[in-house]
C-alpha positions in Angstrom: -0.2 0.0 -0.1 1.2 3.5 -0.5 1.3 4.7 2.9 2.0 8.1 4.7 2.5 8.5 8.9 1.9 11.3 10.6 3.4 11.9 13.8 1.9 13.5 16.9 3.5 14.1 20.3 7.1 13.4 22.0 10.7 12.8 20.5 9.9 9.5 21.2 7.1 9.0 19.2 9.1 10.6 16.3 11.7 7.4 17.2 9.1 5.1 17.1 7.8 6.7 13.7 11.4 5.5 12.2 10.9 1.8 13.1 7.2 2.1 11.8 8.7 3.5 8.6 11.2 0.9 8.4 9.1 -2.2 8.9 6.6 -1.0 6.4 9.2 -0.5 3.6 10.6 -4.0 4.6 7.2 -5.4 4.2 6.9 -4.1 0.8 5.0 -1.0 1.2 5.7 2.3 -0.3 6.1 5.6 1.9 4.8 8.8 0.0 5.0 12.7 1.5 1.4 13.5 1.3 -1.7 12.1 2.6 -3.7 12.9 -0.2 -1.5 10.2 -2.2 -1.7 7.6 0.3 -3.8 4.1 0.5 -3.3 3.8 4.3 -2.7 6.9 6.6 -1.1 5.6 10.3 -1.6 8.2 12.8 1.0 7.9 15.7 -0.3 9.7 18.5 0.3 11.0 21.9 -2.1 10.8 25.1 -0.4 12.9 27.3 -2.4 16.2 27.5 -5.5 16.7 25.5 -4.1 19.2 22.9 -2.6 16.3 20.7 -5.8 14.4 21.4 -8.0 17.3 19.6 -5.6 17.2 16.7 -6.0 13.4 16.0 -9.8 13.8 16.3 -9.7 17.0 13.8 -7.6 14.5 11.3 -9.8 11.3 11.8 -12.7 13.9 11.5 -11.4 15.1 7.9 -10.7 11.5 7.2 -14.2 10.2 7.7 -15.4 13.2 5.6 -13.4 12.0 2.4 -14.7 8.4 3.0 -18.0 9.7 2.4 -17.5 11.4 -0.6 -16.1 8.5 -1.8 -12.5 7.9 -1.0 -11.0 4.5 -0.3 -8.7 4.9 2.4 -7.5 2.6 5.1 -7.2 4.4 8.4 -4.5 3.5 11.2 -4.7 4.6 14.7 -1.0 4.0 16.4 1.0 5.5 19.5 -0.5 6.0 23.2 -3.9 6.9 22.1 -4.5 3.6 20.6 -4.1 2.0 24.1 -6.5 3.7 26.0 -10.4 3.1 26.2 -10.4 7.0 24.7 -8.4 5.8 21.6 -10.6 2.6 21.1 -13.9 4.8 21.6 -12.4 6.9 19.0 -11.7 4.2 16.5 -15.4 2.9 16.9 -16.8 6.5 16.2 -14.7 7.2 12.9 -14.1 3.9 11.8 -10.3 3.2 12.1 -9.3 -0.1 10.4 -6.0 -0.6 12.4 -5.3 -0.1 15.9 -1.6 -0.5 17.4 -0.2 0.1 20.6 3.2 1.6 21.2 4.4 -1.6 22.5 3.5 -3.5 19.1 4.9 -1.6 16.4 6.7 -3.9 15.0 3.4 -5.7 14.4 2.4 -3.2 12.0 3.1 -5.3 8.8 1.5 -8.4 9.6 -1.8 -6.0 11.1 -1.8 -4.6 7.5 -1.9 -8.2 6.3 -4.7 -9.4 8.2 -6.6 -6.4 7.5 -6.4 -7.1 3.8 -7.4 -10.5 4.1 -10.4 -9.3 6.4 -11.5 -6.8 4.0 -11.2 -9.1 1.2 -13.7 -11.7 2.5 -15.7 -9.0 3.1 -16.0 -6.9 0.3 -13.3 -4.5 1.4 -16.2 -3.3 4.2 -14.0 -0.1 5.8 -15.3 -0.8 9.2 -13.4 -4.1 9.5 -10.6 -3.4 12.5 -7.5 -5.4 13.5 -6.1 -4.7 16.8 -2.6 -5.2 18.1 -2.2 -3.5 21.6 -0.1 -6.0 23.3 3.5 -4.9 25.0 5.9 -6.7 22.9 9.3 -7.3 25.1 11.2 -8.0 22.0 10.9 -4.1 21.1 13.6 -3.3 23.4 16.2 -5.4 21.3 14.9 -4.1 17.9 17.5 -1.9 15.7 15.9 1.2 14.4 17.7 2.5 11.5 19.8 5.6 11.1 18.0 8.6 10.1 18.0 9.8 6.3 21.1 11.7 5.3 21.1 15.1 6.2 20.0 14.6 9.5 22.1 16.9 11.8 20.1 15.6 15.2 19.1 12.0 15.8 16.9 10.6 18.6 17.9 7.1 20.4 15.3 5.7 22.6 17.7 3.8 25.6 14.3 2.6 27.6 10.5 1.9 27.2 7.9 2.5 29.8 7.6 4.1 33.4 7.2 2.8 36.6 6.4 5.7 38.5 2.6 6.6 38.9 2.2 10.0 39.0 -1.5 10.4 39.6 -1.9 12.7 36.8 0.1 11.0 33.9 -1.2 8.2 31.5 2.1 6.9 30.3 2.3 3.6 32.4 -0.9 2.7 30.9 0.1 3.6 27.5 3.5 2.2 27.3 3.9 -0.1 30.1 6.1 -0.9 32.7 10.4 0.2 32.7 12.4 -2.0 30.5 16.0 -0.9 29.5 17.5 -1.5 26.2 21.1 -3.6 25.7 23.9 -1.5 25.8 25.2 -2.9 22.7 21.8 -2.0 20.8 22.1 1.2 21.7 26.2 1.4 21.0 25.3 0.0 17.5 22.2 2.3 16.8 24.7 5.0 18.3 27.2 4.4 15.6 25.3 3.9 12.9 23.8 7.2 13.5 27.4 8.9 13.5 28.7 6.9 10.7 25.4 8.9 9.1 26.6 12.2 9.6 24.6 12.8 12.8 26.3 15.3 15.1 23.7 15.5 18.2 21.9 12.3 19.5 19.6 12.8 22.0 18.9 9.7 24.5 15.2 9.1 25.0 13.2 7.4 28.0 10.4 8.3 30.1 12.9 8.7 32.7 16.1 7.7 31.5 17.8 8.2 34.9 16.1 4.4 35.6 18.2 3.0 32.9 19.6 -0.3 33.9 17.4 -0.8 37.2 15.5 -3.2 35.8 18.3 -5.5 35.0 21.2 -6.1 37.1 23.5 -6.8 34.2 23.1 -3.7 32.2 25.4 -0.5 33.4 23.8 2.6 35.3 22.8 5.2 33.2 25.4 7.4 34.0 27.9 5.0 32.6 25.5 4.5 29.6 25.7 8.5 29.0 30.1 7.8 28.8 29.4 4.9 26.5 27.8 6.7 24.0 29.7 10.0 24.2 32.9 7.5 23.3 31.0 7.3 19.9 32.1 10.4 18.9 29.1 12.5 18.6 30.2 16.1 19.0 26.5 16.7 21.4 25.1 14.2 23.6 21.8 15.2 25.4 19.1 13.3 27.2 15.8 13.7 28.3 13.7 13.3 30.5 14.9 12.8 33.9 13.4 11.9 36.9 14.6 14.3 40.0 13.8 10.7 42.5 16.4 8.9 40.1 18.9 11.7 39.4 22.1 11.0 41.5 25.4 12.6 41.7 27.2 9.9 39.3 25.0 11.5 36.2 25.8 14.9 37.4 29.9 13.8 37.5 29.2 12.3 33.9 28.0 15.7 32.6 30.8 17.9 34.1 33.7 15.2 33.0 32.3 14.6 29.6 33.3 17.3 27.0 30.7 16.0 24.3 27.7 15.6 27.1 26.2 19.1 26.8 25.6 21.1 30.1 22.0 21.2 29.5 19.6 19.3 31.9 15.7 19.1 31.8 14.2 18.3 34.9 10.6 18.2 35.5 9.4 19.3 39.1 5.9 19.8 38.3 5.1 21.9 41.7 7.3 23.8 44.2 4.6 22.8 47.0 5.2 19.4 48.9 1.5 19.2 49.5 0.5 19.1 45.7 3.5 16.9 45.3 2.2 14.6 47.4 -1.0 14.7 45.8 0.8 13.8 42.2 2.4 11.2 43.9 6.0 12.7 42.9 8.2 10.8 45.4 10.6 13.5 45.9 10.0 16.8 48.0 11.0 20.5 47.0 14.0 20.4 49.3 15.4 17.5 47.4 14.7 19.0 44.1 16.5 22.2 44.9 19.4 20.1 46.7 20.1 18.5 43.0 20.1 22.0 41.5 22.6 23.0 44.1 24.7 20.2 43.0 24.2 20.8 39.4 25.4 24.4 39.3 28.3 23.8 41.6 29.6 21.0 39.5 28.4 22.2 36.3 28.7 26.2 36.6 27.1 26.9 32.6 24.4 24.6 33.1 21.0 25.3 31.6 18.2 23.9 33.5 14.6 23.8 32.2 11.5 22.1 33.7 7.9 21.2 33.3 5.5 22.6 35.5 1.5 21.7 36.3 -0.6 24.9 36.9 -3.6 24.6 38.8 -3.7 20.9 39.9 -6.5 19.6 41.8 -6.6 21.1 45.1 -4.0 23.6 44.7 -4.2 26.5 46.9 -3.2 30.4 46.2 -0.4 29.4 49.2 0.7 26.4 47.3 0.7 28.0 43.9 3.0 30.9 45.7 5.4 28.3 46.4 6.0 27.2 43.1 6.9 31.1 42.6 9.4 30.8 45.1 11.1 27.7 43.8 11.3 29.6 40.9 13.2 32.5 42.5 15.6 29.5 44.2 15.8 27.4 41.0 16.2 30.3 38.8 14.8 28.2 35.5 16.7 28.8 32.2 13.4 28.1 30.7 9.9 25.9 31.2 7.5 24.1 29.5 4.2 25.5 31.5 0.9 23.8 31.5 -2.7 24.5 32.8 -3.4 20.8 34.5 -5.4 18.9 32.3 -7.2 16.3 33.1 -7.0 12.7 31.1 -9.3 9.8 31.5 -7.9 7.0 32.7 -5.4 8.7 35.3 -6.1 8.3 39.2 -6.2 12.6 39.6 -9.6 12.2 36.9 -10.7 9.6 38.8 -10.2 11.0 42.9 -10.1 14.9 42.4 -12.1 17.6 41.3 -11.0 20.0 38.9 -10.4 23.8 39.8 -12.2 26.1 37.7 -10.7 27.4 34.2 -10.1 31.1 35.2 -8.4 30.3 38.2 -5.9 28.2 36.1 -5.2 30.5 33.5 -4.7 33.5 35.6 -1.8 31.8 37.5 -0.5 30.6 34.1 -0.1 33.8 33.2 1.6 34.9 36.4 4.3 32.0 36.2 4.6 33.0 32.2 5.7 36.2 33.5 8.0 34.9 36.4 9.6 32.8 33.4 10.3 35.4 31.5 12.6 37.4 34.1 14.4 34.2 35.0 14.7 33.4 31.2 16.1 36.6 30.7 18.4 36.8 33.3 20.0 33.4 32.4 20.3 34.2 28.5 22.2 37.5 29.5 24.7 35.4 31.0 25.8 34.3 27.5 26.3 38.0 26.0 29.7 38.7 24.9 30.4 35.1 24.8 31.2 32.2 22.0 28.7 29.4 22.2 28.9 26.5 19.8 25.5 26.4 17.5 24.1 23.9 15.4 22.3 25.4 12.5 19.3 23.7 11.3 17.4 25.7 9.2 16.3 28.9 7.7 14.2 31.2 10.1 10.6 31.9 9.4 11.6 35.7 8.6 14.4 34.6 5.8 16.7 37.1 7.4 18.0 34.3 10.0 19.3 31.1 10.5 17.9 29.1 13.3 20.0 26.7 15.7 20.7 25.8 19.2 23.5 26.0 21.7 25.4 23.1 23.3 23.2 24.3 26.2 20.3 23.9 23.9 19.1 27.9 23.7 17.6 28.9 20.4 20.0 30.7 18.7 19.7 33.0 15.3 22.4 34.4 13.2 22.1 36.5 10.0 21.2 34.0 6.9 24.2 35.7 5.2 26.7 34.8 7.6 25.6 30.8 6.6 26.4 28.7 3.2 26.0 25.5 5.2 24.0 23.7 8.0 26.1 22.3 11.0 28.2 23.1 13.8 29.3 26.9 14.0 31.0 29.3 16.5 29.0 32.6 17.5 29.3 35.5 19.3 26.6 36.5 21.2 25.3 39.8 20.8 21.8 40.5 22.3 19.8 38.2 24.6 15.9 38.1 25.0 13.9 35.8 27.2 13.4 33.4 24.3 16.8 33.1 22.4 20.3 34.4 21.8 21.3 37.1 18.7 24.7 36.5 17.5 27.0 36.8 14.3 29.0 33.4 13.4 32.5 33.6 13.9 33.8 30.0 13.1 32.7 28.0 10.0 30.5 24.8 10.1 32.1 21.3 10.7 33.1 18.7 8.8 30.1 16.7 9.5 26.9 17.1 7.6 26.3 20.3 5.7 23.6 21.1 3.4 22.7 24.5 1.1 21.3 26.8 3.4 21.4 30.4 2.2 23.1 32.4 -0.7 
């Protein structure tokens, strides 16, 4: 079948899509660039928040209209949403033909074959459906092919699932328990990426710090970090970390390994111990701040980002003020800030009463203003300094080229100064809360470099 894959969600979904596409090609299916050219459309979905689900519902609605207008197209729902009752309900409502969970993505070709057989025996009835929702243990051994030539940043999953059970989170239900991938498989994929010209690798997991805890024969995450760095990437990053498992040996690996970037994304979610208990986060405010203090002492230039949920059920004004005060102590360089979104199937949805939307919106507005202050303060530290930037694309205005520093800042430079994409030395001239602006002072690396501007 001519197939198009649409991906919504996190970087792990992007990584899973590479596996899905590899399986499809190996199974004799053709990948097409546009959904209008496809006989089969696969939606690889996220279910962590409500917004990605709304996008999927919109696409399914459009496809249903096309079917009613006479288009013969097979629809598949994959990823986290497919694993939930919510996804099954949507599959029934919109006539989805394939339902494949994130733990069974290597089953996609057999699922398509089973669907074709079923539809062939029933006159190609569009409502025939094949479900593949089991968690496959052998998925951790599966080798995902490297990204296509010209890719500068590659994503590499080191583990799947999560053993934490935060009351707001659907991930344990959608991706199952923690399972670490073998070290040899990870290093093999890393070497293939580097051979393909990837300059920056990002190690992925729901909780990368837990790597190896499920198997005594595996190294720790800190040891894995050093092993991947030894492959020779100019830059190594990782996400996401859980404060409960963020140990000193990880900080040592960042401080002592030159190509492990001085960047840590460490979700705190709330500055209130009372709210953290309701969220079932196993650490408390002071433990989190201890990690921050150790990070800043051992890695002086570290850029620290976080996730915050505003308006969690039961959050009082006093609780929210504690989150604001934590900001003043942690001085986050950036943050992903969300008003609490109740997700069906989570303990918080079942047990707690949601706060009024206007309270959540007002608090989120205040938090955004506080974050702007600390983002500007943090970015100004780099004014007048030279940073290394992986330039990847032309900006929307056409006047700037855009990339990210080793510390994960968004950096803009005049497009006329950039002849090729890749690693550049940039002197920072000006900082805003959201980006650094500067000029190129050094040429691109000898790695992958494509024409960007004339």
